[in-house]
C-alpha positions in Angstrom: 25.2 -4.7 -14.6 27.2 -1.8 -13.3 30.9 -1.0 -14.9 32.5 -2.2 -11.8 30.9 -5.6 -11.9 31.8 -6.1 -15.4 35.4 -5.2 -14.8 35.5 -7.2 -11.7 34.0 -10.3 -13.4 36.8 -10.1 -16.3 39.3 -9.7 -13.8 37.9 -13.0 -12.0 38.0 -14.7 -15.3 41.6 -13.8 -15.8 42.7 -14.8 -12.4 41.0 -18.5 -12.8 42.3 -19.0 -16.5 45.8 -17.9 -15.2 45.6 -20.4 -12.3 43.9 -23.4 -13.7 45.8 -23.1 -17.0 49.2 -22.6 -15.2 50.2 -19.4 -16.9 52.7 -17.1 -15.6 51.6 -13.9 -17.1 50.3 -11.0 -15.0 46.8 -10.1 -14.9 47.8 -7.1 -16.7 49.5 -8.9 -19.2 46.8 -11.5 -19.9 44.3 -10.7 -22.6 41.1 -12.9 -23.2 39.7 -14.4 -26.2 36.3 -16.3 -26.4 35.0 -19.1 -28.3 31.8 -21.2 -28.3 32.6 -24.8 -29.5 30.6 -28.0 -29.2 28.1 -26.1 -26.9 30.8 -24.9 -24.6 31.6 -21.3 -24.1 35.2 -20.8 -23.3 37.7 -18.1 -22.4 41.4 -18.5 -23.7 44.5 -16.7 -23.4 44.7 -14.8 -26.6 48.3 -15.6 -27.4 47.7 -19.4 -26.6 44.3 -20.5 -27.5 45.0 -24.1 -26.1 45.3 -22.7 -22.8 41.5 -22.0 -21.8 38.6 -22.7 -19.3 35.1 -23.4 -19.8 32.5 -20.6 -18.5 29.2 -22.1 -19.4 27.5 -25.2 -21.5 24.5 -24.9 -23.5 21.9 -27.9 -23.9 20.5 -27.8 -27.3 17.5 -30.3 -26.4 16.2 -27.8 -23.7 17.6 -24.5 -24.6 19.1 -24.1 -21.2 22.6 -22.4 -20.2 24.5 -23.9 -17.2 27.3 -21.8 -15.8 30.2 -23.7 -15.1 32.8 -21.2 -14.2 34.3 -22.0 -11.0 35.4 -18.4 -9.9 33.9 -15.6 -8.0 30.6 -14.0 -7.9 31.2 -11.4 -10.3 32.6 -13.9 -12.8 29.5 -15.8 -12.6 27.3 -13.0 -12.7 29.0 -11.5 -15.9 28.7 -14.9 -17.6 25.1 -15.3 -16.7 24.4 -11.6 -17.7 26.0 -12.6 -21.3 24.3 -16.0 -21.9 21.0 -14.5 -21.2 21.3 -11.0 -23.0 23.0 -12.2 -26.1 22.0 -14.4 -28.9 23.8 -17.6 -29.0 25.2 -16.6 -32.6 26.4 -13.4 -31.2 27.7 -14.5 -28.0 31.4 -14.6 -28.7 31.5 -11.3 -30.6 29.2 -9.4 -28.3 31.3 -10.8 -25.1 34.5 -9.8 -26.7 33.3 -6.3 -27.5 32.2 -5.9 -24.0 35.7 -7.4 -22.9 37.4 -4.7 -25.1 35.5 -1.9 -23.4 36.0 -3.0 -19.7 38.3 -5.8 -19.3 41.5 -4.2 -19.8 41.4 -2.6 -16.4 42.7 -4.5 -13.4 40.1 -4.7 -10.6 41.6 -3.8 -7.2 38.2 -3.7 -5.1 35.3 -1.0 -4.7 
């Protein structure tokens, strides 16, 4: 993925977390945290882990991921990139590392 696609993907995830969880923080103030629990990959508000949205689900029986993020294309592409590229045991830490390197920049278009 290109850097601008990764930045835009994290911006879309932030936007939808803020909207769906009813957060009043600006996109610049909102920091993300990620978890994988009970076969669901989540994005959380870093300061309030109860505020979260589901990004993808994993079916253990078929070893198949389903992206359930309802945001824009860059966000979906970023999630699909991560679930295809990272091992399930490393998903959270590797995605967090990607966020730390690309996610703090507000995306305003190409």
